[in-house]
C-alpha positions as CSV (number, residue, x, y, z in Angstrom):
1,M,21.1,13.0,-27.5
2,T,18.5,10.3,-26.8
3,A,14.9,11.3,-27.5
4,R,12.4,11.3,-24.6
5,L,9.2,9.3,-24.4
6,N,6.2,11.4,-25.5
7,L,3.3,11.4,-28.0
8,T,5.7,12.1,-30.8
9,T,8.1,9.2,-30.1
10,L,5.4,6.8,-29.0
11,D,4.7,5.6,-32.6
12,R,8.4,4.9,-33.1
13,L,8.9,2.5,-30.2
14,P,10.1,-1.0,-31.0
15,A,7.5,-3.7,-31.6
16,A,8.6,-5.4,-28.3
17,V,7.2,-2.5,-26.3
18,A,3.5,-2.6,-25.6
19,R,1.7,0.7,-26.5
20,P,-1.1,2.2,-24.5
21,A,-4.2,0.0,-24.6
22,V,-6.3,3.1,-25.6
23,D,-4.9,5.9,-27.7
24,P,-4.1,8.7,-25.2
25,R,-4.9,11.3,-27.8
26,E,-8.5,10.3,-27.6
27,V,-8.8,9.9,-23.8
28,R,-10.8,12.4,-21.8
29,V,-10.5,13.0,-18.0
30,G,-13.1,11.3,-15.9
31,G,-11.2,10.7,-12.6
32,V,-8.8,12.3,-10.2
33,H,-6.1,10.6,-8.3
34,L,-4.5,12.0,-5.2
35,G,-0.9,10.9,-4.6
36,V,0.6,10.0,-7.9
37,G,3.5,8.0,-6.8
38,A,5.0,4.8,-8.4
39,F,2.4,2.5,-6.9
40,H,-0.5,4.3,-8.5
41,R,1.2,4.4,-11.8
42,A,1.9,0.6,-11.7
43,H,-1.5,-0.3,-10.3
44,Q,-4.7,1.7,-10.5
45,A,-3.6,3.6,-13.6
46,V,-2.9,0.3,-15.4
47,Y,-6.3,-1.2,-14.3
48,T,-8.0,2.0,-15.5
49,E,-6.4,1.9,-18.9
50,D,-7.2,-1.8,-19.3
51,A,-10.8,-1.2,-18.2
52,M,-11.2,1.5,-20.9
53,A,-9.8,-0.8,-23.5
54,A,-12.0,-3.7,-22.4
55,A,-15.2,-1.6,-22.4
56,G,-14.4,0.4,-25.5
57,E,-14.5,3.7,-23.5
58,T,-12.3,6.8,-23.5
59,T,-13.8,8.8,-20.7
60,W,-11.7,7.6,-17.7
61,G,-8.5,9.5,-18.2
62,I,-6.9,10.5,-14.9
63,H,-6.0,13.9,-13.6
64,A,-3.2,12.9,-11.3
65,V,-2.2,15.1,-8.3
66,T,1.3,15.0,-6.6
67,Q,1.7,15.5,-2.9
68,R,4.3,17.9,-1.5
69,S,6.7,17.8,-4.4
70,P,6.3,18.8,-8.0
71,R,8.8,16.1,-9.1
72,V,6.4,13.7,-10.7
73,A,4.6,16.5,-12.5
74,E,7.9,17.7,-13.8
75,Q,8.8,14.2,-15.0
76,L,5.6,13.5,-16.8
77,A,4.6,16.9,-18.3
78,P,7.3,16.8,-21.0
79,Q,6.3,13.2,-21.7
80,D,2.6,14.1,-22.4
81,G,1.7,12.1,-19.3
82,L,3.2,8.9,-20.8
83,Y,5.5,6.6,-18.8
84,G,6.6,3.0,-18.9
85,V,6.1,0.1,-16.6
86,L,9.1,-2.2,-16.5
87,T,7.8,-5.6,-15.3
88,K,10.5,-7.8,-13.8
89,G,9.9,-11.4,-12.9
90,L,11.2,-15.0,-13.2
91,D,10.4,-17.6,-15.8
92,G,9.5,-21.2,-15.0
93,G,13.2,-22.1,-14.7
94,G,14.0,-19.2,-12.3
95,A,15.7,-17.0,-15.0
96,P,14.9,-13.3,-14.8
97,T,12.5,-11.8,-17.3
98,A,11.6,-8.2,-18.2
99,S,8.9,-6.6,-20.3
100,M,7.9,-3.0,-21.1
101,R,4.6,-1.3,-21.7
102,V,3.7,2.3,-22.0
103,I,0.7,3.7,-20.0
104,G,-1.4,6.6,-21.3
105,A,-4.2,6.9,-18.8
106,L,-2.7,9.9,-17.0
107,R,-3.8,12.9,-19.1
108,E,-3.2,15.7,-16.6
109,V,-0.7,16.1,-13.7
110,S,-1.0,18.8,-11.1
111,F,1.1,20.0,-8.2
112,P,-1.1,21.4,-5.4
113,G,1.5,24.0,-4.4
114,E,0.7,25.8,-7.6
115,Q,-2.4,24.3,-9.1
116,T,-4.9,23.6,-6.3
117,G,-7.6,25.6,-8.1
118,A,-7.3,23.3,-11.1
119,V,-7.6,20.2,-9.0
120,L,-10.6,21.5,-7.1
121,D,-12.3,22.4,-10.4
122,R,-11.7,18.9,-11.6
123,L,-13.1,17.4,-8.4
124,A,-16.2,19.6,-8.8
125,A,-16.7,18.9,-12.5
126,P,-19.9,17.0,-13.5
127,T,-17.7,14.9,-15.8
128,T,-15.6,13.6,-12.9
129,H,-17.1,10.6,-11.3
130,V,-14.2,8.8,-9.4
131,V,-11.4,9.8,-7.0
132,T,-8.7,7.4,-6.0
133,L,-6.0,7.9,-3.4
134,T,-2.6,6.5,-2.5
135,V,-1.1,8.8,0.1
136,T,0.3,6.3,2.6
137,E,-1.1,5.7,6.1
138,K,0.5,8.8,7.6
139,G,-0.9,11.0,4.8
140,Y,-4.4,10.7,6.4
141,R,-3.3,12.9,9.3
142,R,-4.9,10.8,12.1
143,A,-4.3,10.9,15.8
144,G,-5.9,8.3,18.0
145,G,-8.0,7.1,15.1
146,R,-9.5,10.5,14.4
147,L,-8.6,13.4,12.1
148,D,-5.8,15.4,13.7
149,L,-7.4,18.9,13.8
150,A,-4.3,20.2,15.5
151,D,-2.1,19.4,12.5
152,D,-0.9,22.6,10.9
153,D,-1.7,21.5,7.4
154,V,-5.2,20.3,8.3
155,R,-5.9,23.6,10.1
156,A,-4.8,25.5,7.0
157,D,-7.1,23.4,4.8
158,L,-10.0,23.8,7.3
159,A,-9.6,27.6,7.1
160,A,-9.7,27.6,3.3
161,L,-12.8,25.2,3.4
162,S,-14.5,27.5,5.9
163,A,-13.8,30.6,3.8
164,E,-15.3,29.1,0.7
165,L,-18.4,27.8,2.5
166,R,-19.0,31.2,4.1
167,T,-18.6,33.3,0.9
168,G,-19.6,30.8,-1.8
169,R,-16.6,32.1,-3.8
170,A,-13.8,29.8,-5.0
171,E,-11.0,29.7,-2.5
172,D,-7.9,28.4,-4.3
173,A,-5.3,28.6,-1.5
174,A,-2.8,25.8,-1.9
175,A,-4.1,22.5,-0.3
176,R,-1.8,21.3,2.4
177,S,-3.1,17.7,2.9
178,A,-4.9,15.1,0.8
179,I,-7.8,15.1,3.2
180,G,-8.0,18.8,2.9
181,M,-7.9,18.7,-0.9
182,L,-10.6,16.0,-1.0
183,A,-13.0,17.6,1.4
184,R,-12.6,21.0,-0.3
185,G,-13.3,19.4,-3.7
186,L,-16.4,17.5,-2.4
187,A,-17.6,20.7,-0.8
188,R,-17.3,22.6,-4.0
189,R,-19.1,19.7,-5.8
190,A,-21.9,19.9,-3.2
191,L,-22.3,23.7,-3.6
192,H,-22.8,23.1,-7.4
193,D,-24.8,19.9,-6.9
194,A,-22.5,18.4,-9.6
195,G,-23.7,14.8,-9.2
196,P,-22.6,11.7,-7.2
197,M,-19.0,10.6,-6.8
198,T,-17.1,7.5,-5.6
199,V,-14.0,7.9,-3.6
200,V,-11.7,4.8,-3.7
201,I,-8.9,4.7,-1.1
202,C,-6.1,2.4,-2.2
203,D,-3.8,2.5,0.9
204,N,-3.3,-0.6,3.0
205,I,-5.4,0.3,6.0
206,V,-8.0,-2.1,7.4
207,H,-11.6,-1.0,6.7
208,N,-10.1,1.9,4.7
209,G,-13.3,3.1,3.1
210,A,-15.1,3.7,6.4
211,M,-12.0,5.3,7.8
212,L,-11.7,7.8,5.0
213,E,-15.4,8.6,5.0
214,G,-15.1,9.4,8.7
215,L,-12.2,11.7,8.3
216,V,-13.9,13.6,5.5
217,A,-17.0,14.0,7.6
218,E,-14.9,15.3,10.6
219,L,-13.3,18.0,8.5
220,L,-16.5,19.1,6.9
221,T,-18.4,19.3,10.2
222,A,-15.5,21.2,11.7
223,A,-15.8,24.0,9.2
224,E,-16.9,27.3,10.7
225,A,-19.6,28.2,8.1
226,P,-23.4,28.2,8.0
227,R,-23.6,25.7,5.1
228,A,-21.1,23.2,6.6
229,E,-23.8,20.8,7.8
230,E,-25.7,21.1,4.5
231,V,-22.5,20.1,2.6
232,A,-21.7,17.3,5.0
233,G,-25.3,16.0,4.5
234,W,-24.9,16.2,0.7
235,V,-21.7,14.2,0.9
236,R,-23.4,11.5,3.1
237,T,-26.1,11.2,0.4
238,H,-24.1,11.5,-2.8
239,V,-20.6,10.1,-2.2
240,A,-19.6,6.5,-1.7
241,F,-16.4,5.4,0.0
242,P,-15.9,1.7,-0.8
243,S,-13.2,-0.3,1.0
244,T,-10.4,-1.9,-1.0
245,M,-7.4,-4.2,-0.8
246,V,-4.5,-3.6,-3.2
247,D,-1.3,-5.6,-3.8
248,R,1.6,-5.3,-6.1
249,I,5.3,-4.9,-5.2
250,V,6.7,-1.8,-6.8
251,P,10.4,-1.4,-6.1
252,A,12.1,2.0,-6.2
253,T,13.2,2.9,-9.7
254,T,17.0,3.0,-10.0
255,A,19.5,4.3,-12.6
256,E,20.0,0.7,-13.6
257,H,16.3,0.3,-14.2
258,R,16.2,3.4,-16.4
259,A,19.2,2.2,-18.4
260,E,17.5,-1.2,-18.9
261,A,14.2,0.4,-20.0
262,Q,16.1,2.7,-22.4
263,A,17.8,-0.2,-24.0
264,I,14.4,-1.8,-24.6
265,T,12.6,1.3,-25.8
266,G,15.3,3.5,-27.3
267,V,14.0,6.5,-25.5
268,E,14.5,8.2,-22.1
269,D,11.7,7.8,-19.6
270,H,11.9,10.0,-16.6
271,G,8.6,8.7,-15.3
272,L,9.5,5.0,-15.4
273,V,8.1,2.6,-12.7
274,V,9.2,-0.9,-12.0
275,A,6.8,-3.7,-10.8
276,E,6.5,-7.4,-10.3
277,P,4.2,-9.4,-12.5
278,F,1.6,-10.1,-9.8
279,T,-1.1,-7.5,-9.3
280,Q,-4.4,-7.6,-7.3
281,W,-7.2,-5.1,-6.6
282,V,-10.3,-6.0,-4.5
283,I,-13.0,-3.4,-4.4
284,E,-16.2,-3.3,-2.3
285,D,-19.0,-3.2,-4.8
286,R,-20.4,0.1,-3.6
287,F,-20.4,3.0,-6.0
288,A,-22.4,6.2,-6.2
289,G,-22.3,6.7,-10.0
290,P,-20.5,5.8,-13.2
291,R,-17.1,4.1,-12.9
292,P,-14.5,2.4,-15.0
293,A,-15.2,-1.3,-15.7
294,W,-12.3,-2.3,-13.4
295,E,-13.6,-5.9,-13.1
296,R,-13.0,-6.3,-16.8
297,A,-9.4,-5.5,-16.2
298,G,-9.0,-8.1,-13.5
299,A,-10.1,-6.4,-10.4
300,T,-12.4,-8.3,-8.0
301,L,-15.7,-6.7,-7.0
302,T,-17.1,-8.0,-3.7
303,D,-19.7,-7.3,-1.0
304,D,-17.0,-7.9,1.6
305,V,-13.3,-7.0,1.4
306,A,-12.5,-8.2,4.9
307,P,-11.7,-11.8,4.0
308,F,-9.3,-10.7,1.3
309,E,-7.6,-8.2,3.8
310,D,-7.3,-11.0,6.4
311,A,-5.7,-13.4,3.9
312,K,-3.2,-10.7,2.8
313,L,-2.3,-9.6,6.3
314,R,-1.8,-13.0,7.7
315,I,-0.4,-15.0,4.8
316,L,1.6,-12.3,2.8
317,N,2.4,-9.7,5.4
318,G,2.8,-12.2,8.3
319,S,5.2,-14.4,6.3
320,H,7.1,-11.4,5.0
321,S,7.8,-10.3,8.5
322,Y,8.7,-13.8,9.6
323,L,11.3,-14.1,6.8
324,A,12.7,-10.7,7.6
325,Y,13.4,-11.4,11.2
326,R,14.7,-14.9,10.8
327,G,16.5,-14.1,7.6
328,A,18.3,-11.1,9.1
329,V,19.6,-13.2,12.0
330,L,20.8,-15.8,9.6
331,G,22.7,-13.3,7.6
332,H,20.4,-13.0,4.6
333,R,20.4,-9.5,3.1
334,T,17.2,-9.8,1.0
335,I,13.8,-11.5,1.3
336,A,14.6,-13.4,-1.9
337,E,17.7,-14.8,-0.2
338,A,15.8,-15.7,2.9
339,V,13.0,-17.6,1.1
340,G,15.7,-19.4,-0.9
341,D,17.0,-20.9,2.4
342,P,15.5,-24.3,2.7
343,R,15.2,-24.0,6.5
344,L,13.3,-20.8,6.3
345,L,11.1,-21.9,3.4
346,A,10.1,-25.0,5.3
347,D,9.4,-23.0,8.5
348,V,7.4,-20.2,6.8
349,T,5.4,-22.8,4.8
350,A,4.5,-24.6,8.1
351,F,3.6,-21.3,9.6
352,I,1.1,-20.6,6.9
353,D,-0.3,-24.2,6.6
354,D,-0.5,-25.1,10.3
355,D,-1.6,-21.8,11.9
356,V,-2.6,-19.2,9.4
357,I,-4.9,-20.9,6.9
358,P,-7.0,-22.6,9.7
359,T,-7.9,-19.1,10.9
360,L,-9.1,-17.8,7.5
361,A,-12.4,-18.0,5.7
362,A,-11.5,-18.2,2.1
363,P,-13.2,-15.5,0.1
364,P,-15.0,-16.5,-3.1
365,G,-12.6,-17.3,-5.9
366,L,-9.5,-17.4,-3.7
367,D,-7.8,-20.7,-3.1
368,L,-5.7,-20.2,0.0
369,A,-3.1,-22.8,-0.8
370,A,-2.6,-21.4,-4.3
371,Y,-2.4,-17.9,-2.8
372,R,0.3,-19.2,-0.4
373,D,2.3,-20.6,-3.3
374,S,2.0,-17.3,-5.3
375,V,3.2,-15.3,-2.2
376,L,6.3,-17.4,-1.7
377,E,7.0,-17.4,-5.4
378,R,6.8,-13.6,-5.4
379,F,9.2,-13.3,-2.4
380,A,11.7,-15.3,-4.4
381,N,11.8,-12.6,-7.1
382,P,15.1,-10.7,-6.6
383,A,13.9,-7.8,-8.7
384,T,11.6,-6.7,-5.9
385,G,14.7,-5.6,-3.9
386,H,13.2,-5.9,-0.4
387,T,15.9,-6.2,2.2
388,T,15.3,-8.1,5.4
389,I,16.2,-5.0,7.5
390,Q,13.7,-2.9,5.5
391,V,10.9,-5.3,6.1
392,A,11.9,-5.8,9.7
393,M,11.4,-2.1,10.6
394,D,8.5,-1.1,12.9
395,G,8.0,-4.6,14.2
396,S,6.2,-3.3,17.3
397,Q,3.4,-1.9,15.1
398,K,3.3,-4.8,12.6
399,L,3.3,-7.8,15.0
400,P,-0.2,-7.2,16.4
401,V,-1.9,-7.2,12.9
402,R,0.4,-9.6,11.1
403,L,1.0,-12.3,13.7
404,L,-0.8,-11.9,17.0
405,G,-4.4,-12.0,15.7
406,T,-3.6,-15.4,14.2
407,A,-2.2,-16.6,17.6
408,T,-5.4,-15.4,19.4
409,D,-7.7,-17.1,16.9
410,R,-5.8,-20.4,17.2
411,L,-5.9,-20.4,21.0
412,A,-9.6,-19.6,20.9
413,G,-10.0,-22.6,18.6
414,G,-8.3,-24.9,21.2
415,A,-4.9,-25.2,19.4
416,V,-1.5,-24.0,20.6
417,P,0.0,-21.9,17.7
418,H,3.5,-23.3,17.8
419,Q,4.4,-21.9,14.3
420,V,3.2,-18.4,15.2
421,A,5.2,-18.7,18.4
422,R,8.3,-19.5,16.3
423,A,7.6,-16.4,14.2
424,V,7.3,-14.3,17.3
425,A,10.4,-15.8,18.7
426,S,12.2,-14.9,15.5
427,W,11.3,-11.3,16.1
428,M,12.5,-11.6,19.7
429,V,15.9,-13.0,18.7
430,F,16.2,-10.3,16.0
431,V,15.6,-7.6,18.7
432,D,18.2,-9.3,21.0
433,R,20.7,-9.2,18.2
434,T,20.1,-5.5,17.6
435,A,20.9,-4.9,21.3
436,D,24.3,-6.4,20.6
437,G,24.9,-4.1,17.7
438,D,24.9,-6.9,15.1
439,L,21.7,-5.6,13.5
440,V,19.8,-2.4,13.2
441,L,16.5,-1.8,15.1
442,D,14.3,0.8,13.4
443,D,11.2,0.9,15.5
444,P,9.1,3.5,17.4
445,L,9.7,1.4,20.6
446,A,13.4,0.8,20.0
447,G,14.6,2.1,23.3
448,R,11.9,0.3,25.2
449,L,12.7,-3.0,23.5
450,Q,16.4,-2.9,23.8
451,A,16.1,-2.0,27.5
452,A,13.8,-5.1,27.9
453,V,16.3,-7.5,26.3
454,G,19.4,-6.2,27.9
455,G,21.4,-9.0,29.5
456,T,18.7,-11.7,29.0
457,A,18.9,-15.0,27.2
458,G,16.7,-18.0,26.6
459,S,13.4,-18.0,28.5
460,G,14.2,-14.7,30.1
461,L,14.2,-13.0,26.7
462,A,10.8,-14.4,25.8
463,D,9.2,-13.4,29.1
464,R,10.6,-9.8,29.2
465,L,9.4,-9.1,25.6
466,L,6.0,-10.8,26.1
467,D,5.5,-8.3,29.0
468,V,5.8,-5.3,26.7
469,G,2.1,-4.4,26.9
470,E,2.2,-2.0,24.0
471,I,2.7,-5.0,21.7
472,F,1.2,-8.1,23.4
473,P,-2.3,-7.8,24.8
474,A,-2.7,-9.2,28.3
475,D,-5.0,-12.1,27.4
476,L,-2.3,-13.4,24.9
477,A,0.7,-12.7,27.0
478,D,-0.9,-14.3,30.1
479,D,-1.8,-17.5,28.2
480,D,0.4,-20.2,29.7
481,A,0.4,-22.4,26.6
482,F,1.4,-19.5,24.3
483,R,4.1,-18.2,26.7
484,A,5.5,-21.7,27.0
485,A,5.6,-22.2,23.2
486,V,7.4,-18.8,22.7
487,R,9.9,-19.7,25.4
488,E,10.6,-23.0,23.7
489,Q,11.0,-21.5,20.3
490,V,13.3,-18.7,21.5
491,A,15.6,-21.2,23.2
492,D,15.6,-23.3,20.0
493,L,16.4,-20.3,17.8
494,Q,19.1,-19.0,20.2
495,A,20.8,-22.3,19.8
496,E,20.5,-22.4,16.0
497,R,23.8,-22.3,14.2
498,V,24.2,-18.8,12.7
499,G,25.8,-18.5,9.2
500,S,29.1,-16.8,8.7
501,A,27.5,-13.7,7.2
502,R,26.1,-12.0,10.3
503,R,25.4,-8.6,9.1
504,P,22.8,-8.1,6.2
């Protein structure tokens, strides 16, 4: 029987496996993370460990909190919180590479269904200074841009929060949402005046710090208790919510990945995560108290995250979607295959150079042309595993933020965005192909879109989809130059020779 990764087997790992940068036996908890999925383990936990090593500190160990399932806690508890990161990339000649390192920054793991009290105590402890979150966009329980107070889980957390504020006694009912857990922990911290705290959201939402701060304030002020406003005021004064931008592709861990890691390490690792070599973390330099020296681990601290967000949304996410739609129609199963097609590579490069980069203000330290090259190189890595159909989903929600803002800015600058029009046309042809049953359309507006394209072709397809107001704002859809450009590109792509492999 193969031994499992833990503190006992750590010292027996082969020399090729990188050990934790700081001895986990010496690390004390100084932060809490809500939503301990694969991305956190491959991203913020790595930065935090490297920051401790760079600064010679051992006080930033992480108390990691799962969401609805105890699975990650059950994987990591027998491993003393240790897990491996299997980094898979390509060398200069395009050959696959793989390396392993073990991370020891996670020192405690809790499941809210059973251990909410322990998490709240950690959030309220004077030795805890930082909270990070990765709970996905839907985990923030918003409706119309505000906290959904009608959500059953939010209502349950609000009742527990109100009870604790009314009585002053610890209320350890299981937290049902990340917002509820955070607000309850901050309220308990306020009641004990336990010192300032910084809450760092790491989900890909524009202006995410301000968004999270607003949601927490809504829940605190909704509490039915005399001290609710006092607690909300304490949070406004003592808690910072910096905005961030995060980036690293973290594919789902497969049985093949586990076997590969075991062959390298000689031990079983039930908490293994897989990642690409590239990693980026941009953090607004606005903190309320002590924090890890993340900048010494490679993070960028800045007064303004927005230019970094814009570059990522328009260059990385925009070209990702472009490759997905066009690649799927041309029969490419993965993004790596799509970017390896010379036609698509030329088109997506022209899209970035001709239309996207002219709309961006390069943030300090970021060369946009070099960033373009790194993005396209990352897409060529087959280990990321992204399929064209996977990336193509939810296009009606992605187009406005990934493509249409670029089109609007180019038109405002007096230029017709022909390359954006080609990207939009690629989406239109993709939708048209799904109506024929050749491809799958996974989109909240699927029925509306397929009804719009039924029986159309050429310019008719472009016009009917441009008239879908839920996607295209009127000022863009009514711009004669943009509409003409999209019509032209749709006609060109409809006539394009389709490869023999029609179904990804």
